[in-house]
C-alpha positions in Angstrom: 3.5 24.1 -27.0 2.7 26.9 -24.4 4.8 26.7 -21.2 3.1 24.8 -18.4 1.8 27.0 -15.5 3.6 26.1 -12.2 1.1 25.0 -9.6 1.4 23.5 -6.2 -1.1 21.3 -4.2 -2.4 22.4 -0.9 -1.1 19.9 1.7 -4.5 20.0 3.5 -7.1 19.6 0.8 -4.9 18.5 -2.2 -6.3 21.1 -4.6 -3.8 22.7 -7.1 -3.1 26.5 -6.8 -0.8 29.0 -8.4 2.2 30.0 -6.3 0.7 33.4 -5.9 -2.6 32.1 -4.6 -1.5 29.2 -2.3 -0.7 31.5 0.7 -4.1 33.0 1.4 -5.8 29.6 0.6 -3.5 27.7 3.0 -4.5 29.9 5.9 -8.2 29.6 5.3 -7.9 25.9 4.6 -6.0 25.3 7.9 -8.7 27.2 9.8 -11.4 25.1 8.1 -9.6 21.9 9.1 -9.2 23.1 12.7 -13.0 23.6 12.8 -13.6 20.2 11.2 -11.3 18.6 13.7 -13.1 20.1 16.6 -16.4 18.9 15.1 -15.0 15.4 14.7 -13.7 15.4 18.3 -17.1 16.4 19.6 -18.9 13.8 17.5 -16.5 11.2 18.6 -17.1 12.0 22.2 -20.9 11.7 21.6 -20.4 8.3 20.0 -18.2 7.1 22.9 -20.9 8.1 25.4 -23.7 6.6 23.3 -22.0 3.4 22.1 -18.7 3.1 23.8 -15.7 2.1 21.6 -17.0 -1.1 20.3 -17.1 0.2 16.8 -13.4 -0.3 16.6 -11.8 -3.5 15.5 -8.8 -5.1 17.2 -5.5 -3.7 15.8 -7.1 -0.6 14.3 -4.7 2.3 14.2 -5.5 5.8 15.4 -3.3 8.7 14.3 -3.4 12.1 16.0 -1.5 14.9 14.2 -0.1 17.9 15.9 -2.6 20.8 15.9 -0.4 22.9 13.7 -0.7 20.3 11.0 -4.4 21.1 10.6 -5.2 17.4 10.0 -8.0 15.7 11.9 -7.4 12.4 13.7 -7.7 9.3 11.6 -8.6 5.7 12.4 -7.2 3.3 9.9 -7.7 -0.5 9.6 -4.4 -2.2 10.4 -3.9 -3.7 6.9 -4.3 -0.3 5.3 -1.9 1.2 7.8 0.7 -1.4 6.9 0.3 -0.8 3.2 0.8 2.9 3.8 4.4 2.2 4.9 5.3 0.8 1.5 7.6 2.9 -0.8 5.7 5.3 -2.9 6.4 5.7 -6.6 7.0 8.9 -8.4 7.8 10.1 -12.0 11.4 11.2 -12.4 12.4 14.2 -14.4 13.0 12.9 -17.9 13.9 16.2 -19.5 17.6 15.5 -18.9 19.6 12.3 -18.8 19.9 11.0 -15.3 23.7 10.5 -15.7 24.3 14.2 -16.6 26.9 15.9 -16.6 28.5 12.7 -17.9 28.0 12.6 -21.6 26.7 9.0 -21.7 25.6 6.3 -19.3 28.7 4.3 -20.1 30.9 7.2 -19.2 29.3 7.3 -15.7 29.5 3.5 -15.3 33.2 3.7 -16.0 33.7 6.7 -13.7 31.8 5.0 -10.9 33.9 1.9 -11.1 37.1 3.8 -11.2 36.1 5.7 -8.1 35.0 2.6 -6.2 38.2 0.7 -7.2 40.4 3.7 -6.2 42.2 3.6 -9.6 45.1 6.0 -9.9 45.8 8.2 -13.0 48.0 5.6 -14.7 45.5 2.8 -14.2 42.6 4.9 -15.4 44.5 5.8 -18.7 45.4 2.1 -19.3 41.8 1.0 -18.8 40.5 3.8 -21.0 42.9 2.8 -23.9 41.7 -0.8 -23.4 38.0 0.1 -23.5 38.5 2.3 -26.5 39.9 -0.6 -28.5 37.1 -3.1 -27.5 34.0 -1.0 -27.1 31.0 -2.0 -29.3 29.9 0.4 -32.0 26.5 0.8 -30.4 27.7 2.2 -27.1 28.6 5.8 -26.7 31.8 6.2 -24.7 33.5 9.6 -24.9 36.2 9.5 -22.1 39.7 9.4 -23.7 42.1 10.1 -20.8 42.3 10.7 -17.1 41.8 14.5 -17.4 38.5 13.9 -19.2 37.3 11.9 -16.2 38.5 14.5 -13.7 36.9 17.4 -15.5 33.6 15.6 -15.6 33.7 14.8 -11.9 34.4 18.5 -11.3 31.4 19.4 -13.4 29.3 17.0 -11.3 30.6 17.9 -7.9 28.3 20.9 -7.4 25.4 18.5 -7.1 26.2 17.9 -3.5 27.2 20.3 -0.8 31.0 20.7 -0.8 33.3 21.0 2.2 34.6 24.3 3.5 38.0 24.7 5.1 38.3 27.2 8.0 40.9 28.0 10.5 39.9 28.1 14.2 42.1 30.2 16.5 42.2 29.6 20.2 44.5 31.0 22.9 46.6 28.2 24.3 47.6 27.9 28.0 50.5 30.2 27.6 48.1 32.9 26.1 49.5 32.6 22.5 46.9 32.0 19.7 47.0 28.5 18.3 45.4 27.6 14.9 43.5 24.4 14.0 41.9 23.4 10.8 38.2 22.6 10.7 36.4 21.1 7.6 32.6 21.2 7.4 29.8 21.5 4.9 26.6 23.4 5.3 24.0 21.4 7.2 21.3 23.6 5.7 22.4 23.1 2.1 22.7 19.4 2.6 19.3 19.1 4.1 17.7 21.3 1.4 19.2 18.9 -1.2 17.3 16.0 0.4 14.2 18.1 0.7 14.2 18.8 -3.0 15.2 15.2 -4.0 12.2 13.6 -5.7 12.6 10.0 -4.5 13.8 10.9 -1.0 11.3 13.8 -0.4 8.4 11.4 -0.7 9.4 9.8 2.6 9.7 12.9 4.8 7.4 13.4 7.7 7.1 17.0 8.9 4.4 16.9 11.5 4.5 15.3 14.9 2.1 12.4 15.4 0.8 10.3 18.2 -0.2 6.8 17.2 -2.3 4.3 19.0 -3.3 0.7 18.4 -6.7 -0.8 19.5 -6.2 -3.8 21.8 -9.9 -4.7 22.0 -10.7 -2.4 25.0 -8.7 0.8 24.5 -6.2 2.5 22.2 -2.6 1.9 23.3 0.0 4.4 22.3 3.1 3.2 20.4 6.4 4.9 19.5 9.2 4.1 17.1 10.2 7.0 14.8 11.3 10.4 16.3 8.2 12.2 15.1 6.0 9.8 17.1 7.8 10.7 20.4 7.3 13.5 22.8 10.2 15.8 22.0 9.2 16.3 18.4 5.7 17.2 19.4 6.8 19.6 22.1 9.2 21.5 19.8 6.6 21.8 17.1 4.3 23.4 19.7 6.9 26.1 20.3 7.1 27.0 16.5 4.8 29.3 14.6 1.7 27.6 13.2 3.3 27.3 9.7 6.6 26.1 11.1 8.0 22.6 10.4 10.6 20.9 12.5 13.8 19.9 10.6 15.6 17.8 13.2 19.2 16.8 12.8 20.9 13.7 14.4 24.6 14.5 14.9 27.4 12.0 15.7 31.0 12.7 16.5 33.8 10.3 17.5 37.4 9.7 16.7 38.2 7.0 14.1 41.4 5.0 13.8 42.6 5.4 10.2 45.9 3.6 10.3 46.2 -0.1 11.2 47.9 0.6 14.6 45.9 3.8 15.4 48.6 6.4 15.2 46.7 8.3 12.5 43.2 9.3 13.6 40.4 11.3 12.1 37.5 13.0 13.8 34.4 12.8 11.6 31.0 14.3 12.3 28.1 12.5 10.7 24.6 13.9 10.2 21.2 12.3 9.6 17.7 13.8 9.3 15.2 12.5 11.8 12.3 13.3 9.5 13.2 10.3 7.3 12.2 6.7 8.3 14.8 4.6 9.9 15.2 2.3 6.9 16.5 5.3 4.9 18.0 7.3 7.7 20.2 4.5 9.0 20.8 3.0 5.6 23.4 3.6 3.0 23.1 5.9 0.0 21.1 9.1 -0.5 19.2 10.0 2.6 21.5 8.0 4.9 24.3 9.3 7.1 26.7 11.9 5.6 30.1 13.0 6.8 29.5 16.8 7.3 32.5 17.7 9.4 36.1 16.9 10.3 37.1 18.1 13.7 40.7 19.0 14.7 42.4 16.7 17.2 44.6 18.4 19.8 47.8 16.5 20.4 48.3 15.7 24.0 51.8 15.8 25.4 53.2 14.4 28.6 53.8 17.9 29.8 50.1 18.9 29.8 48.4 15.5 30.1 45.9 15.4 32.9 46.0 19.1 33.6 42.7 20.9 34.0 43.8 23.9 31.9 44.8 21.7 29.1 41.5 19.8 29.3 39.7 23.1 29.1 41.8 24.1 26.1 40.9 20.9 24.2 37.2 21.5 25.0 37.4 25.0 23.8 38.9 23.9 20.5 36.2 21.3 20.1 33.3 23.7 20.7 34.7 26.5 18.7 35.2 24.1 15.8 31.8 22.5 16.2 30.2 26.0 16.3 31.4 26.5 12.7 29.3 23.6 11.6 26.2 24.6 13.7 26.4 28.2 12.4 25.3 26.9 9.0 21.8 26.5 10.6 21.9 29.3 13.2 19.9 31.9 11.4 17.4 29.4 10.0 16.8 27.9 13.4 15.8 31.3 14.9 13.5 32.7 12.1 12.7 29.7 10.0 13.4 29.5 6.3 11.1 28.6 3.4 12.2 25.8 1.1 10.5 24.8 -2.1 10.3 21.0 -1.6 10.3 18.1 -4.0 6.6 18.4 -4.6 6.7 22.1 -5.4 5.1 23.1 -2.1 7.1 25.7 -0.1 7.5 24.9 3.6 8.9 26.9 6.5 11.6 24.9 8.3 13.2 25.4 11.7 16.3 23.3 12.0 17.2 21.9 15.5 19.6 19.4 16.9 17.2 16.7 18.1 19.7 13.9 18.9 23.4 13.8 19.8 24.7 10.3 19.3 28.1 9.6 21.0 30.0 7.5 23.4 30.5 8.8 27.0 33.8 10.5 26.3 32.3 12.6 23.5 29.2 13.2 25.5 31.3 14.6 28.4 32.9 17.1 25.9 29.5 18.0 24.4 28.1 18.6 27.9 31.3 20.4 29.1 31.5 18.3 32.2 34.7 17.1 33.8 34.3 13.4 33.1 34.5 10.2 35.1 36.2 11.7 38.2 34.0 14.8 38.5 31.5 15.4 41.3 28.6 14.8 38.9 29.9 12.6 36.1 26.6 12.1 34.3 26.1 14.3 31.2 22.3 14.2 31.7 21.7 14.6 35.4 23.2 15.8 38.7 23.8 12.4 40.4 26.7 12.6 42.8 29.7 10.4 41.8 29.5 8.3 45.0 25.9 7.4 44.4 26.1 6.1 40.9 25.7 2.5 41.9 22.7 3.3 44.2 20.4 3.8 41.2 18.1 6.5 42.7 14.8 6.8 40.9 15.0 10.6 40.3 17.9 13.0 40.0 17.8 16.7 39.0 18.3 17.0 35.3 20.9 19.3 33.7 19.6 22.0 31.4 21.3 24.6 29.3 19.6 27.3 31.4 20.9 26.1 34.8 24.4 25.4 33.4 24.5 29.0 32.0 23.5 30.3 35.4 26.4 28.4 37.1 28.9 29.7 34.5 27.6 33.2 35.0 28.0 32.9 38.8 31.5 31.4 38.4 32.6 34.1 36.0 31.4 36.9 38.3 33.8 35.8 41.1 36.6 38.2 41.9 39.3 35.5 42.1 40.2 32.5 39.9 40.2 30.3 42.9 36.6 31.0 43.8 35.6 30.6 40.2 37.2 27.2 39.9 35.7 26.1 43.2 32.2 26.7 41.9 32.9 24.9 38.6 34.5 21.9 40.4 31.5 21.7 42.7 29.2 21.4 39.7 31.6 19.3 37.6 31.6 21.9 34.7 34.2 23.6 32.5 34.6 27.3 31.8 33.9 27.0 28.1 31.1 28.4 25.9 29.0 25.7 24.4 28.7 25.5 20.6 25.1 24.4 20.9 23.7 27.7 22.2 23.7 29.1 18.6 20.9 26.7 17.5 17.4 27.8 18.7 15.1 25.2 20.4 18.1 23.0 21.2 19.1 22.0 24.6 22.3 19.9 24.5 21.4 18.1 27.6 18.1 16.9 26.2 19.7 16.0 22.8 22.4 13.8 24.4 21.1 10.2 24.2 21.8 6.9 25.9 24.0 4.8 23.6 23.2 1.1 23.8 26.3 0.1 21.9 28.9 1.5 24.3 26.8 1.4 27.5 25.7 -2.2 27.2 27.7 -4.4 24.7 31.2 -3.0 25.2 30.4 -1.3 28.5 28.3 -3.0 31.2 28.6 -6.5 29.7 31.9 -6.5 27.9 34.0 -4.6 30.4 32.3 -5.7 33.6 29.8 -8.6 33.6 31.9 -10.8 31.2 35.0 -10.0 33.2 33.3 -11.0 36.4 32.1 -14.3 34.8 35.7 -15.1 33.7 36.9 -14.4 37.2 34.3 -16.7 38.8 34.9 -19.5 36.3 38.7 -19.3 36.7 38.1 -19.5 40.5 35.9 -22.6 40.0 38.7 -24.5 38.3 40.0 -25.7 34.9 37.3 -28.4 34.6 34.5 -25.9 35.0 36.1 -23.6 32.4 36.4 -26.5 30.0 32.7 -27.5 30.4 31.6 -23.9 29.7 33.9 -23.7 26.7 32.3 -27.0 25.4 28.8 -25.7 26.0 29.5 -22.6 23.9 31.0 -24.8 21.2 27.9 -27.0 21.2 25.5 -24.1 21.0 23.2 -24.6 18.0 24.0 -22.3 15.1 21.7 -19.5 14.2 21.8 -17.3 11.1 22.1 -14.0 13.0 24.4 -15.1 15.8 28.2 -15.6 15.8 29.2 -19.1 16.8 31.9 -19.4 19.5 34.2 -22.4 19.5 36.6 -20.9 22.0 34.5 -18.3 23.8 36.6 -18.1 27.0 40.0 -18.2 25.4 39.8 -15.1 23.1 39.9 -11.4 24.0 37.2 -9.5 22.2 37.1 -5.9 21.0 34.1 -6.2 18.7 30.9 -5.1 20.3 28.9 -7.4 18.1 30.7 -10.4 19.6 29.9 -9.1 23.1 26.2 -8.7 22.1 26.0 -12.3 20.8 27.8 -13.7 23.8 25.3 -11.9 26.1 22.4 -13.6 24.4 23.7 -17.2 25.0 25.9 -17.0 28.1 23.1 -17.9 30.6 22.3 -21.1 28.6 26.0 -22.0 28.4 26.5 -21.6 32.1 23.2 -22.6 33.7 24.2 -26.3 34.3 27.7 -25.4 35.6 27.3 -22.7 38.2 25.7 -24.4 41.3 22.1 -23.5 42.0 22.5 -21.6 45.3 21.0 -18.2 45.6 23.8 -17.2 48.1 26.7 -18.2 45.8 28.3 -15.4 43.8 28.4 -17.5 40.6 24.6 -18.2 40.6 23.9 -14.6 41.6 25.9 -13.4 38.6 24.0 -15.8 36.4 20.8 -14.1 37.6 22.3 -10.7 36.9 23.3 -11.8 33.4 19.7 -12.9 32.7 18.3 -9.7 34.1 20.8 -7.7 32.0 19.8 -9.4 28.7 16.1 -8.9 29.4 16.7 -5.2 30.1 18.9 -5.0 26.9 16.2 -6.6 24.8 13.6 -4.2 26.0 15.9 -1.3 25.0 16.4 -3.0 21.6 12.7 -3.2 20.7 12.1 -1.7 17.2 8.7 -0.3 18.5 7.6 0.5 22.0 4.1 0.7 23.5 3.2 2.1 26.9 3.1 -1.5 28.1 6.6 -2.4 26.9 8.1 0.8 28.3 6.6 -0.1 31.7 7.9 -3.6 31.4 11.3 -2.3 30.4 11.4 0.0 33.4 10.5 -3.0 35.6 13.3 -5.1 34.0 15.7 -2.3 34.7 14.6 -2.1 38.3 15.1 -5.9 38.7 18.6 -5.7 37.1 19.6 -2.9 39.4 18.4 -4.7 42.5 20.3 -7.9 41.5 23.5 -5.8 40.7 23.4 -4.2 44.1 23.1 -7.5 45.8 26.0 -8.9 43.7 28.1 -5.9 44.4 27.6 -6.4 48.2 28.3 -10.1 47.8 31.6 -9.5 46.0 32.7 -6.5 48.1 35.9 -8.3 49.0 37.1 -8.2 45.4 37.3 -4.4 45.5 35.5 -4.2 42.2 34.4 -0.6 41.7 30.9 -0.3 40.3 30.8 3.5 40.5 31.4 4.3 36.8 29.1 6.5 34.7 28.0 3.8 32.2 26.7 1.9 35.2 24.3 4.8 35.7 23.4 6.1 32.3 21.0 3.3 31.6 18.6 5.0 34.1 17.9 7.5 31.3 17.3 4.9 28.6 13.5 4.8 28.7 13.2 8.5 29.2 15.1 8.9 25.9 12.8 6.4 24.2 9.7 8.3 25.3 11.3 11.6 24.2 13.1 10.6 20.9 11.8 7.2 19.9 13.4 3.8 20.0 17.1 3.4 20.6 18.1 2.7 17.0 17.2 6.3 16.4 20.2 7.4 18.6 22.5 4.3 18.6 26.1 5.0 17.5 26.2 1.6 15.7 25.2 2.8 12.2 27.6 5.8 12.6 30.5 3.7 13.6 30.0 1.5 10.6 31.1 4.5 8.6 34.6 4.4 10.1 35.6 1.5 7.9 35.1 3.2 4.6 37.0 6.3 6.0 39.9 4.1 6.9 39.8 2.5 3.5 40.0 5.9 1.9 42.9 6.8 4.0 44.8 3.7 3.1 44.0 3.7 -0.7 43.3 7.3 -1.7 45.8 9.5 0.2 49.5 10.1 0.3 49.4 9.9 4.1 50.0 13.7 4.4 47.3 16.2 5.3 44.9 13.4 4.9 41.6 15.1 6.0 41.2 17.1 2.7 42.0 14.1 0.6 39.6 11.8 2.4 36.8 14.4 2.3 37.4 15.1 -1.4 36.9 11.4 -2.2 33.9 11.2 0.2 32.3 14.1 -1.6 32.8 12.5 -5.0 31.3 9.2 -3.7 28.2 11.2 -2.5 27.9 12.7 -6.0 28.2 9.3 -7.5 25.5 7.9 -5.2 23.2 10.8 -6.3 23.7 10.1 -10.0 23.3 6.3 -9.4 20.0 7.0 -7.5 18.7 9.0 -10.5 19.6 6.3 -12.9 18.0 3.6 -10.8 14.8 5.7 -10.5 14.9 6.3 -14.3 15.2 2.5 -14.9 12.3 1.7 -12.6 10.2 4.3 -14.3 11.0 3.0 -17.8 10.3 -0.6 -16.6 6.9 0.4 -15.2 6.0 2.2 -18.4 6.8 -0.9 -20.5 4.7 -3.0 -18.1 1.8 -0.6 -18.4 2.1 -0.6 -22.2 2.0 -4.4 -22.4 -1.0 -4.5 -20.1 -2.9 -1.9 -22.1 -2.2 -4.0 -25.2 -3.9 -7.0 -23.7 -0.7 -8.9 -22.9 -1.1 -9.3 -19.2 2.1 -10.9 -17.9 2.2 -12.5 -14.5 5.8 -13.1 -13.6 5.1 -13.9 -10.0 4.7 -17.6 -9.1 1.9 -18.5 -6.8 4.4 -19.8 -4.3 5.7 -16.3 -3.7 2.5 -15.3 -2.0 3.1 -17.8 0.8 5.1 -16.9 3.8 7.4 -19.9 3.3 9.5 -21.0 0.5 11.5 -24.3 0.1 15.0 -24.2 -1.3 18.1 -26.4 -1.9 16.2 -28.9 -3.9 17.8 -32.4 -4.1 17.9 -33.1 -7.8 17.2 -36.8 -7.7 13.5 -37.5 -6.7 13.0 -40.0 -3.9 10.7 -43.0 -4.0 8.4 -43.5 -1.0 9.7 -47.0 -0.5 13.2 -45.8 -0.1 12.2 -43.2 2.4 10.3 -45.8 4.4 13.5 -47.8 4.7 15.2 -44.9 6.6 13.1 -46.0 9.6 15.7 -48.7 10.3 18.2 -46.0 11.3 15.9 -43.2 12.2 12.6 -43.9 13.9 11.2 -40.5 12.8 10.4 -42.1 9.4 8.3 -44.9 11.0 5.0 -45.1 9.1 6.1 -42.2 6.9 4.1 -43.5 3.9 0.9 -44.0 6.0 1.2 -40.7 7.7 1.5 -38.9 4.4 -1.6 -40.6 3.0 -3.6 -39.8 6.2 -2.5 -36.1 6.1 -3.5 -35.6 2.5 -6.8 -37.4 2.7 -7.7 -35.3 5.8 -6.8 -32.2 3.9 -9.3 -32.9 1.2 -12.0 -33.8 3.7 -11.5 -30.5 5.7 -11.3 -28.3 2.6 -14.2 -30.0 0.9 -12.2 -30.4 -2.3 -13.0 -33.4 -4.5 -10.5 -36.2 -4.3 -8.5 -36.7 -7.6 -10.3 -39.4 -9.5 -12.9 -39.6 -6.7 -10.7 -42.1 -4.8 -8.9 -41.8 -1.5 -5.2 -41.0 -1.9 -3.0 -44.0 -1.7 0.6 -43.5 -2.7 2.4 -46.5 -4.1 5.9 -47.7 -3.2 7.4 -46.2 -6.4 5.6 -42.8 -6.0 8.2 -40.0 -6.0 8.6 -36.9 -3.9 11.1 -34.1 -4.0 13.4 -33.4 -1.1 14.5 -29.9 0.0 17.1 -29.0 2.6 16.3 -25.3 3.2 13.3 -23.3 4.1 12.8 -19.5 4.2 10.1 -18.4 6.6 8.7 -14.8 6.5 7.0 -13.8 9.6 5.3 -10.7 11.0 7.2 -9.5 14.1 5.2 -9.1 17.3 7.5 -6.1 18.0 6.8 -3.8 15.1 4.5 -5.8 12.9 7.0 -5.7 10.0 8.1 -8.7 8.0 11.3 -10.5 9.0 12.9 -13.7 7.6 14.3 -16.8 9.2 16.6 -19.0 7.1 16.3 -22.6 8.3 18.3 -25.7 7.5 17.3 -29.3 7.3 20.5 -30.6 6.0 22.7 -33.7 6.8 25.8 -31.7 5.7 25.6 -28.0 5.9 29.2 -26.6 5.7 30.4 -29.9 7.0 28.0 -30.3 9.9 24.5 -31.8 10.1 22.0 -29.1 10.9 18.3 -29.6 11.6 16.8 -26.3 12.8 13.8 -26.0 15.1 10.6 -24.2 14.4 7.4 -22.8 15.9 4.3 -24.4 14.5 0.7 -23.4 14.7 -1.6 -26.4 15.4 -5.3 -26.6 16.0 -4.8 -26.8 19.7 -1.8 -24.4 20.4 1.5 -23.3 19.2 4.3 -25.8 19.6 8.0 -26.2 19.1 9.5 -28.9 16.9 12.6 -29.9 15.1 12.8 -30.3 11.3 13.5 -33.8 10.2 12.7 -33.9 6.5 11.4 -31.2 4.0 9.7 -32.4 0.8 7.1 -31.6 -1.8 4.7 -34.0 -3.4 2.0 -33.7 -6.1 -1.6 -34.8 -5.9 -3.3 -34.3 -9.2 -2.4 -30.8 -10.3 -1.9 -29.5 -6.7 1.5 -29.2 -5.1 1.9 -29.9 -1.3 5.0 -28.5 0.5 5.4 -30.5 3.6 7.7 -31.1 6.6 8.3 -34.1 8.8 8.8 -32.6 12.3 9.6 -34.1 15.7 7.3 -32.2 18.1 8.7 -30.8 21.4 5.4 -30.7 23.3 5.7 -33.5 25.8 5.0 -32.6 29.5 7.9 -31.2 31.4 6.5 -31.6 34.9 6.6 -28.9 37.7 8.6 -25.8 36.9 12.2 -25.9 38.3 13.4 -23.2 40.8 16.3 -22.5 38.4 13.8 -21.9 35.5 12.0 -19.4 37.7 15.1 -17.6 38.8 16.5 -17.4 35.2 13.1 -17.0 33.5 13.7 -20.0 31.3 11.1 -21.8 29.1 11.6 -25.6 29.0 10.3 -28.0 26.4 10.5 -31.8 26.1 10.8 -33.7 22.9 8.3 -36.4 21.9 9.8 -39.9 21.1 11.4 -39.9 17.7 8.8 -42.2 16.2 6.1 -39.7 17.1 7.3 -37.4 14.3 4.4 -35.8 12.4 3.9 -34.4 8.9 2.8 -30.8 8.7 2.2 -28.4 5.9 5.1 -26.0 5.9 2.6 -23.2 6.0 1.9 -24.1 9.6 5.5 -23.0 10.4 5.3 -19.4 11.4 8.9 -18.8 12.4 12.2 -20.5 13.3 13.4 -21.2 16.9 16.7 -21.9 18.6 16.7 -24.6 21.3 19.5 -25.6 23.6 19.7 -29.1 25.1 19.7 -29.3 28.9 22.6 -31.8 29.4 21.4 -32.5 32.9 17.9 -33.6 31.9 17.7 -36.0 28.9 15.3 -35.0 26.2 14.7 -31.5 27.5 15.6 -28.3 25.8 15.7 -24.6 26.7 14.2 -22.1 24.3 16.8 -19.4 23.6 14.4 -16.5 23.7 17.2 -13.9 23.3 17.9 -14.4 19.5 15.8 -11.4 18.6 13.2 -9.1 20.0 10.3 -10.9 18.4 11.1 -14.2 20.0 11.7 -12.4 23.3 8.2 -10.9 23.3 6.6 -14.1 22.1 8.1 -16.0 25.0 7.2 -13.2 27.5 3.6 -13.6 26.4 3.8 -17.4 26.7 5.2 -17.0 30.3 2.3 -14.7 31.1 -0.3 -17.1 29.7 1.3 -19.9 31.7 1.0 -17.8 34.9 4.8 -17.5 35.3 4.7 -13.7 35.7 
């Protein structure tokens, strides 16, 4: 067979060309698309003048590509846009075995297990001898001893970018050179490996986009991924027309490796912002990768707190980090062509788009003097004494103006004058590592960190502490009541439950996040409703805080939600200032940087996308595996090299496992296609899977209707259960126009049986980002030793209502199955809105009498809900709208519809 000619497809028109002919064609094709785009824009303007925008349907999506992409704007029906986000299939390379260089799949399976289990040499050899004695004749297994395994790993290790060890030499305070060891791998080589990876490459987005959704009158812009935000667009505008942005997200923070923290590591983690968040923040190939290990300068009592020693530590950090950044220095300045997974060469310009770090690391990255400096914010020049004043605008730091200050300081004729200028600006006399990367401004890359600024910062270290102080001041009985309220809080599948919320000292940010979501509901009936009392004022601050936090947590932002978020931030700041004035006698200091940095949150969202793009949370999750490697895979001496060697092998193992998985999927799809072409269509999917709900935890023994009716003696919800079921089903056949089975009205008998279920899974489309999420709801008299009957949101003919699950069941009528739920509606009138509900923005519902329970199709349930009983008003409940961003936005819309806002 003659060799196949290597061709590539034009990214604009899709036509195949030889490598030698693609260049000239691409230029002419881009020019053609530019002209077509101008024509389409002109025609669109004519249509708008002639017929307005009525041709668009509600929820239509408009995509505007960066002009350098040469792609005209597109308008896409919402359903097609959603389908376009599904994973795309590809044909893997079948010319070599996916487990190569392992000689067989079984060899790799064994090696992978040995690596995961951290088996030592003796354990590997024992297991190999055992496997050799029991393996079946049909399986190929060639490993005989530990050395075989190690040599194969060495052969495979070149598949991922290896680490380089380099010595950094810095003059210490006494002028003598001091050496530090820096480990890093090439950012460029690692990124190129992903660009060439066939299953990851499919998901890359190289051109900036602006996306809009039609709301019935106009197109509203929305942002989630970095390439939809402003900074990506602006940087691409500075590149040559054929240039593509290759944006890195870099994270650095110290990690405790030993149990008591005496042994620490300093990992640097990289991610690529061209990949969607599900891959970028996930595990495996395409997710975060440890790309560096910074040296830690030991601090002695002799030098602790001294400016010269702090400058020395900063110099070590930046000189070490520069080694990592120099691996993309040349490419960032001139661009570099890479032949990607699809055979198309593209010219990439790497940049540092996002720096994800806690305040302490941000201060080092920005080369500022920290908390006590004149200007402690890494982003702007707000004076230290005005941090808690929350001014609307402050002059921003830029690399350019910082370099001018350094130049001015270094030109002084005395050290004293030089230091005076640096102190005045809060800067250090150290050269920044980030200047080696073109199109990168460290002060625009630094990003607000929700994890440390909110959960373990503003809330955990300050608001929660203030609440404990006020409750302690109120007395033991008040503390006991709040503790009981936390303990009685209904359980929810994504929230921690707190039996002793006030008695435990927390260090886990997740605990603080969950506490912040429920604290207002646990305290609303305890702290007296008096706008002048510090306890009630703090309660309002806590409510304003969680509303601000939830706006920052949105998985997708529109221009409307950003405006609402800024308003929520303004409300929170105003209440905090009032609370600070009220509690001035406590000498509580609110002038700390994390009290100010939230002022930059929504600017960062507009520039770089939603906060999960730059949150440190997915990066800090990687500390755990590093600690495990230290404890299981090192001899506790010179641990950095040992940890990184294991980390490198795990990355190689992930790569091979990914290839095997893709290979299995491909073979499975081929088998399915062959069966279909042979006329044997197989439908393995039950019809029930197409519904957005699914019943589970089936009770094995069917129940007779007569027995269920008898439950009404102890639970009035089952009153007339039999009759209600007959009425519902007969009404269903009337409305749908289906013929009744046997032509007679449905009339169940006393011995007719139904099947009970105690769990329901509800898939729903989030109002936040229009993606599917799942609620796991219980209707169980004994779930882990407790009765649990969750609440739901139901869609009725009149309006959406809340209700509590009473009984889940399924019955048969003819050949048709009916999944149903007995629900107690919570839609009784609540009367005039209480002042407390206005202050705390609460939504109150009232339960109908138990005997008013109704039977609904489970398909009318569109998501779960969490309701907290108001102990001061019998039968009334408060909707906990803080469980997630979807419920928060739904309730905000309900407030608006009710005229509350």
